[in-house]
C-alpha positions in Angstrom: 57.4 86.3 91.7 60.8 85.4 93.0 61.6 83.4 96.0 64.3 84.4 98.1 67.0 81.8 98.8 68.8 81.8 102.1 68.1 81.0 105.9 65.3 82.7 107.9 66.0 84.2 111.3 64.6 81.1 113.1 66.8 78.8 111.4 69.8 80.8 112.3 68.8 80.9 115.8 68.3 77.1 116.1 71.7 76.5 114.6 73.2 78.8 117.1 71.5 77.2 119.9 72.6 73.8 118.6 76.2 74.9 118.2 76.1 76.3 121.7 74.9 73.1 123.5 77.4 71.0 121.6 80.4 73.4 122.5 79.2 73.4 126.3 79.2 69.6 126.2 82.7 69.4 124.4 84.3 72.0 127.0 83.0 69.9 129.8 84.2 66.6 128.4 87.7 68.3 127.9 87.7 69.9 131.4 86.7 66.6 133.1 89.7 64.9 131.1 92.2 67.3 132.3 91.1 66.9 135.7 91.2 63.1 135.7 94.7 63.4 134.3 95.9 65.7 137.1 94.6 63.3 139.7 96.1 60.4 138.0 99.5 62.1 137.9 99.0 62.9 141.7 98.3 59.2 142.2 101.3 58.2 140.3 103.5 60.3 142.3 102.3 59.1 145.4 102.7 55.6 144.5 106.3 56.2 143.6 106.9 58.0 146.7 105.4 54.9 148.9 107.5 52.5 146.7 110.8 54.5 147.2 110.2 54.8 151.1 109.4 50.9 151.0 112.7 50.2 149.0 114.6 52.5 151.6 113.4 50.5 154.3 116.1 48.1 155.3 118.7 50.1 153.5 118.7 53.7 154.6 116.0 53.1 157.3 117.0 50.5 159.7 114.4 47.6 160.2 113.7 48.2 163.7 110.5 49.1 165.5 109.7 52.8 164.5 107.1 55.2 163.2 108.3 58.1 160.9 106.6 60.6 159.0 107.2 63.6 156.8 106.2 66.0 153.9 107.4 65.6 150.5 107.3 68.3 147.8 104.9 70.3 150.0 101.9 68.1 149.1 102.6 64.6 150.0 102.2 63.8 153.7 103.7 60.3 154.5 103.8 58.0 157.2 106.1 54.9 157.8 105.5 52.3 160.4 107.9 49.4 161.3 106.4 46.7 163.5 107.5 43.2 164.4 105.3 40.5 162.7 104.9 37.0 164.3 103.4 34.2 162.2 100.5 32.5 163.9 101.8 29.0 163.4 105.3 30.2 165.0 103.5 31.1 168.2 101.5 28.0 168.5 104.5 25.8 167.7 106.7 28.0 170.3 104.2 27.2 172.9 104.3 23.4 172.2 108.0 23.1 171.9 109.9 24.5 174.9 113.2 23.6 173.3 112.6 26.1 170.3 115.8 27.7 169.0 115.5 31.3 168.1 116.0 32.0 164.4 118.7 34.4 163.5 116.2 36.6 161.4 113.3 38.7 162.6 110.1 39.5 160.3 108.8 42.9 160.3 105.5 44.4 158.8 106.4 47.7 156.9 103.4 50.0 156.4 103.9 53.1 154.2 100.8 55.6 153.9 100.7 58.7 151.8 98.1 61.6 151.9 97.7 64.3 149.6 95.2 67.0 148.3 94.7 70.5 149.9 93.0 68.8 153.0 96.0 66.3 153.4 97.1 67.9 156.7 93.7 67.7 158.3 93.2 64.1 157.5 90.8 64.4 154.5 91.7 64.1 150.9 93.3 61.1 148.9 95.2 58.2 150.5 97.3 55.6 149.2 98.7 52.7 151.3 101.4 50.1 150.7 102.2 47.0 153.1 105.1 44.5 152.9 106.9 42.1 155.2 110.7 42.2 155.4 113.2 40.1 157.1 116.0 41.5 159.3 119.1 39.8 161.0 119.1 39.7 164.6 122.7 39.0 164.8 125.1 42.1 164.5 
């Protein structure tokens, strides 16, 4: 009596099931990786936009009390706020010393906020914020 060599139908079905599960897991890993890469690219663009706006403040954008906003690349909603900044020790020393001489510079707090994603207009979505202090001359 001869024995047949080869795979039975049950063995082939089990092999296909294992292959299908493995391919499903691999596709999920690759798709989540591409989603993370796109999110990382969006975040990098938002950081670059915030840094560019911060660099323009004091050069193209005058250092004076103001609030500006705009839309960049039809995706990134930005908001720029420039407010005077007073050191706590400066206010107490000014109260104690009535003959204080005003300084020829003023300190400003500059805050840049960037929002993006589909819901950026409505307020939801992702957000990045950058804050810095800048000096401006009070003399013309």
